[in-house]
C-alpha positions in Angstrom: 26.9 -18.0 -6.5 29.0 -16.1 -3.9 31.3 -17.7 -1.4 30.5 -17.7 2.3 33.2 -15.0 2.7 31.4 -12.7 0.2 28.1 -13.3 1.9 29.7 -12.2 5.2 30.8 -9.0 3.5 27.3 -8.5 2.1 25.8 -8.9 5.6 28.4 -6.5 7.1 27.6 -3.9 4.5 23.8 -4.2 5.1 24.4 -4.0 8.8 26.5 -0.9 8.4 23.9 0.8 6.2 21.1 -0.1 8.6 23.0 1.0 11.7 23.8 4.4 10.0 20.1 4.8 9.0 21.1 5.0 5.4 18.7 5.0 2.5 19.9 2.5 -0.1 19.2 0.1 -3.0 20.5 -3.4 -3.6 22.9 -1.9 -6.2 24.3 0.4 -3.5 25.1 -2.7 -1.5 26.6 -4.4 -4.5 28.9 -1.5 -5.3 30.1 -1.3 -1.7 30.7 -5.1 -1.6 32.6 -5.0 -4.9 34.9 -2.3 -3.4 35.8 -4.6 -0.5 36.4 -8.0 -2.2 38.5 -9.2 -5.1 36.7 -11.0 -7.9 33.3 -10.8 -9.3 30.3 -10.3 -7.1 27.0 -10.8 -9.1 24.4 -8.2 -8.4 21.7 -10.9 -8.6 23.3 -12.7 -5.6 23.5 -9.4 -3.5 19.9 -8.5 -4.4 18.6 -11.9 -3.5 20.5 -11.9 -0.2 19.2 -8.4 0.6 15.7 -9.4 -0.2 15.9 -12.4 2.1 17.4 -10.3 4.9 14.6 -7.8 4.5 11.9 -10.4 4.6 13.4 -12.6 7.4 16.3 -10.9 9.0 16.0 -9.2 12.4 18.5 -6.4 11.6 16.0 -4.7 9.2 12.9 -4.6 11.5 13.1 -0.8 11.5 13.3 -0.6 7.7 10.7 -0.4 5.0 11.1 -0.7 1.2 9.3 0.8 -1.8 9.6 0.0 -5.4 10.5 3.2 -7.2 11.7 4.6 -10.5 15.3 5.9 -10.3 16.5 9.1 -11.9 19.2 7.5 -14.0 19.4 6.5 -17.7 16.5 4.2 -18.8 14.6 4.9 -15.6 15.2 1.6 -13.9 13.0 0.4 -11.0 14.5 -0.6 -7.7 13.5 -1.2 -4.2 14.7 1.7 -2.0 15.3 0.6 1.6 14.7 3.3 4.1 14.4 3.5 7.9 11.3 4.3 9.9 10.8 8.0 10.0 12.1 8.6 6.5 10.6 8.3 3.1 11.8 6.6 -0.1 11.5 10.0 -1.8 14.5 11.2 0.3 16.8 8.8 -1.7 19.1 11.0 -3.9 18.2 9.2 -7.2 14.5 8.9 -6.4 12.3 9.9 -9.4 8.9 8.5 -8.6 7.1 5.7 -6.8 5.6 2.8 -8.5 3.2 2.4 -5.6 -0.3 3.5 -6.8 -3.5 3.7 -5.0 -5.5 0.6 -5.5 -8.3 1.6 -7.9 -10.7 -0.9 -6.4 -10.6 0.8 -2.9 -11.9 4.3 -2.4 -11.4 6.7 0.4 -14.1 6.8 3.1 -16.7 9.5 3.1 -18.6 10.3 6.3 -22.3 10.8 5.9 -24.7 12.1 8.5 -28.1 10.9 9.4 -30.9 13.0 7.9 -33.7 14.6 10.0 -35.9 11.7 8.8 -33.4 9.2 10.4 -32.0 7.9 7.1 -28.6 7.6 5.5 -28.5 8.8 1.9 -25.8 7.2 -0.1 -23.9 9.9 -2.1 -24.5 9.9 -5.8 -20.8 10.2 -6.3 -20.3 6.9 -4.6 -23.2 5.2 -6.5 -21.7 6.4 -9.8 -18.5 4.5 -9.1 -20.1 1.1 -8.9 -22.1 -1.0 -11.4 -25.5 -2.2 -10.7 -26.4 -5.9 -11.0 -29.9 -6.2 -12.4 -30.6 -2.6 -11.3 -29.5 -3.1 -7.7 -26.5 -1.9 -5.8 -24.6 -4.2 -3.5 -23.9 -3.0 0.0 -21.8 -4.6 2.8 -23.2 -3.8 6.2 -21.6 -5.5 9.2 -20.6 -8.5 7.0 -24.1 -8.8 5.5 -24.4 -8.4 1.7 -27.6 -6.4 1.0 -28.9 -5.5 -2.4 -30.9 -2.3 -2.8 -32.5 -0.7 -5.9 -32.5 3.0 -6.2 -35.7 5.0 -5.6 -37.5 6.6 -8.6 -35.3 9.7 -8.0 -32.1 7.6 -8.3 -31.3 7.8 -4.6 -30.4 4.9 -2.3 -31.4 5.3 1.3 -31.3 3.2 4.5 -32.8 3.9 7.8 -30.4 3.7 10.7 -32.7 1.2 12.4 -32.9 -0.9 9.2 -29.2 -1.4 9.1 -28.6 -1.6 12.8 -26.5 1.6 13.1 -27.4 3.7 16.2 -25.0 6.5 15.4 -25.6 9.9 13.8 -22.7 9.3 11.3 -21.8 6.5 9.0 -18.7 5.9 6.8 -19.2 4.9 3.3 -16.4 3.4 1.1 -16.2 1.4 -2.1 -14.4 -1.9 -2.2 -14.4 -3.4 -5.7 -18.0 -3.1 -6.8 -19.5 -3.1 -3.3 -20.4 -0.1 -1.1 -19.4 -0.7 2.5 -21.3 1.0 5.3 -20.3 1.2 8.9 -21.0 3.2 12.0 -18.5 5.8 13.0 
């Protein structure tokens, strides 16, 4: 555990990095702190303090962090802290992000009402979810509705049936449920 004096140095280094809009990792803070104090400064203590400052400190309100793979031997992972308006990928040792798109959430598609006044759910969306007893699950304004496909494999809703009085509807997948909402 670091002394109060060392924690003051850690806080000063973090404040300096933040005020200069620097991109950094906890190890960057550790190296700078070690250059300013005599004796050992455990990286674990610096990393823990920085994490607490990020989560609760006011000095880092304009900062974000992203867990990334660094381009050094053994490809370690570290949080890159970066100010608003910049990206983690601007850090000199950035190799790749560990942030991946959540596979349970799909991008929205916009579908238009047909001449018959129906919304046809795209086959590409239906193919991404599993049926339960032959029915698809839909979430429409908070209501869970089950619908079996027609004999041709299509699933359709009339605008009136689902309470959408718009000519467009967004369709997205959340887990194994298709979400419909007016646009």
